[in-house]
N, C-alpha and C positions, 0 to 999 in steps of 0.2 A: 504494499499500499503506499510505503514509503517513498519507492522507487516513480511507482505511477506519478502519484501526487509532483514530483520534482522534475519528472521529463515531460509533464504537460506544460502546455504554452498559454495558460491561464494568469492573468495578470496578477492572480496574489502570489506568484512565484517573485516578483517585484520585490515584493514585501520579506519573503523566504529565505532569500538566500542572504540578503545583508543583515535579517536577523540572526540567522546562523553565525556568520562572521561576528558580530558583535557578542552573541553568547560565549562563543569558543575563545574571544580574547578577553571576556571579563577577568578571568582572574590576573590578567596584566595589570589590569586598572585597580583592582581590592590589594594586590600585591605588588605593586610597580619595583621592577628591576632590571637596573640597566645592563646593557649589552656586555660580555667580557672581550672587548676588542683587543686586539694585538696592535703592537705600536705601529703607526702608520695607517690603520686601517680608515679612521675616521678622517684621514689626509687627502683622500681622493679629491681631485677640485673642485667637482661640484657637489659633491657630498659636504667637504667640510663648510660649506657655506650655510646649509641646511643645520648641520651639526653646531656648528658655533652660536646661530642663533638660538636654537633649542636647547644647549647644554645647560642641564641642570633643572629643569622641567620634564619629568619622566612621564607625568599624565599628558601633558601636550605631545611629547614625542609620540606616544602609543597612541594617541588619539587620531594625528595625521597619519601615521604609518597603518592603522585600520583603514582610515580612508582610502590612502591610497592601495589596499590589499582589496577593499570592495571594490572600487574604481577599474582595477584589473578584472575583476572577475563580469564585469558589466561588459568591458571592451572584448572579453573573449567571445561573450555573446552575441556582440555585435558582428565580429569575423566569423563566428560561424552562420548566423542569419546572410550577413553581405553574402559571401563566398558560397554558401549553402552546399557544403561539403560532405553533411551525414546525410543529405536529403531529406532530412526531416526536421520540420520548424520544432524545436525544442530547447527548453532554457536549462537544462541538464548542465550544460557545460559550467555555467555559473556556478551552479549548488555543488557540483565535483569539485572545481578548482579551491572552492571556499573550504570543504573536508579533506582535501588532499592537505593543502597547507595549514590547515589548522593542526594536520598533526603532528608539525615540526614546531612543537611547543617552546622548545629552547629559541625560536624567532620571533615569538609574540614581543616583539619591542622594535624599537626603531632599529632598521641595518639598511647600509646603501645598497644591499642586492634589490629590494624593494623597488628604489626607484630607479636603477637599472632595469628591472624587469618591466615596469613599467614602459618603457623605451622599446624595450625588445618586443616588447606587444604592439607597439606602433610601427616598429621595423617589419613585424610579418605582415599587420594588415596592409601596409603600403608595397611590399611583395608580391603579395597574390594578387594583387590589382595589375601585375605585369604579364598573367596568364593570358597568353596566345596575342599578346601583342607583337608585331615585327620591329617595333622601335620602342621599348618601355623605358625611354630615358630619364623621365621624370622618377618614375617608382623605383630605379635603380640609383638614382640619387638619394631619393628620399630616404630610402632602405639604410644606405652607408651612412646617411649623416644621423639619423636617429640610433645606431648603432654605434656611433661614434660618442653620439650624447649618453648612451647607456655607459659607455667603456668609462668615461669621464666621471661617471657616478660610483662604478665598480670596476676596477681595472680588468679584474681576471674575464671580465665578458668580452674581451677581445676572442677569447677561444672561439666565439662564435662566428668571426668574420670568414673564415672557408664556408662554414655552412650556407651562411647568406648568399657569398659567392657563388656558391654553388647552386642554390637557390635560384639566383636571375638567371643562369642558363637554363636549369631544368624549365621552369616558367615561360620564357620566352619563345614565342614562335621561330624565330630564326637568331641562332647564337652567333652573334659576332663580338668581335675585341670591343666596339664600344661600350656595350653595357657593364662590361666587367670595368673598364678604365673609370666609367662616370660613376660607378659603385663604389671605387675605390676612393676616386677623387670625393665623394660624398661623405664618406667614413673618414677622409683626412681633415677637411673643414674644421669640425670641431675641436681637433689637436693643435691645427694652425693658429686659432684664435687663443687656444689654452697657452701654447709654446710663447704666443706673442704676447699672451698678459703677462706671464711668468718671466719674460726677458726684460719687460719692461719695468717689472717690480723686483728685477733681480734675483728671483726665485727659480729660476730653471733648475739648478742643482737639486733645489728640495722636490720638486715634481718627478724629476727624475729616481730620486730617491725612492720617493711613493711607490710609483712604478714596480720598482725592484720589492722592496717590502711587501707588497701586494702580490706577489708571485712567488717569493722564498722563503717568507716566513713559515717556518714548519707549524701546522694548526690541526689539531683533529677531534671536533667536536662529535664524532661519529662511534669512535672503537670502544668505547668503556660505556655509551648509550644504551642499554640493554632494550630497555621499551622502544626509544627509537628503531634500532636494529631490526627488531621484531616485527614495527611496522613497516620498514623498508623492505623486509622479507613479503610481507603479505601484497605490498604493492606490486612487487615483482611478480607474485604469482598472478594478479589480477591482469598486468601490463602482459603475461605469457599468455593468458588467454584471451586479452585483446588483439594479440598478434596473431592466434591462430585463427580468430572470425575476421579479421581483415586479409588475411591469407587467402580463405574459402572464397571472401568476397570479389577478391581483387579482378577477376576478367569480367566481373560483371559490374564494377565500378566505372562511371564516366573517367574518360580520359584526366580531366581536372581535379576530380577527386583523386585517382591516383598521384597526380605530381603535387599536390597539396602535402598527402600524407607521407610522399617522399621526402618535401622540405622539413616536415616536423619530425622524422626519423632523423633528419641531419643534425637538427637542433638539440633533439635528445643524446643522438651519439655525440656531439663535441662537447655537450654540458657532461656528460658523463666522464670524456676523455679528462677533463678538466682535472679529474680526483688523481688522476696518473700523472698527468704534466705540471700539475701547479701544487707544489709542497702547501700554499697558503688555501687551497680548496677544500671546504668541508660542508656542512649541512646546508650554509646557506646557497649552495649551487643546486639543491634539491629543488628550491623555489622556482628557477628557469627552468629542470627539468621537469617540473611538475605542468609546465604548459603544455607540449607536446603529449605528455601523459593523459591530460585531462581529456585530450580529444580523441585519441587513442580510446579509454576508457568508455567516452561516451559514445562512440560506435559501438561499442560490445555490448553497453547495456541497452542500447535503444533496438538493436536487432537482435538480441537475444531472444530465439523462441519461446524457452520457457519462460514463462511469468514467473514459479514458483524459485528456479535458479537465479533470476535477475535480481529477484528480492532480497534474497538467501544474501547473496554478495554484498549487495550495496547496503543493508540492514549490517553486515558483517563489518564493512568500513566504517560505518556510520559509529557502531559501537567502540570499533579501534580507538577512534578517533576521541569519542568522549571518555572513553577510560583513561585515554593517556593524559587528560586535562587535571586525571587528579593523579596521575602516578610520577611526576614529574613538576 
């Protein structure tokens, strides 16, 4: 019954998924705790502006982050409806994203990954508009530009650049060198402004050191977090089931749907790859990985023929997230 309600296209869901977000984040407002940043994590150029403005006010930090988090769920809903790759009008992506990310209880506070992921979503939104265009120059530039902004909020998101570069080639009707060059230029523009600012302020060395710290600082918030590891294990099981479902549907999917899900796979792949490439990558990258996982699991729940198993797996996910709020 829970899944049936949340995947419907009823207006009441515009209230339900924000309400879920507020309830799951309530503990962070009752017992606000500052995030244990490593040295340099708050110094990402664009994030430092927000952090310095709100430093010391944990309530306002959590409130702004929660609003941003719920806004991301709304953008995911817009992506699903605009490009219609699920082929069914459903509001499930918003609720699923709220559920999945709410399970990462250590991130119920202000963190630069939320600001970065917000712009990653806009990059995806613009990238998908390049589908079947022979000259998708504006989409290519905008995609790179939004990804560049995301990276200045959280530098580890630079790992996604190859995924979006490949995505431009996958979605374009005719792949030529111009699309890739324009995408690269769009990505560089925020960095040109950033380095120009730090050059004038004589802080270029500080910026480069921040980039280094955000790559090489060894961090691990996952290894000894047993509840989170169990939740990740459950998510991997659902991802596996969702992958089987989309492989079964692959030949019947439209070309646009296949290509969109290929791009999502690349975003997921490079998000996970960050754990191998960057010593500083930890549970915050799960927020980015949750974006493609949300659409994969939405496809699974929407097209699962057995109503019983759909409600079973979704209810189990919901119970996991609720229990995690009390265990951590």
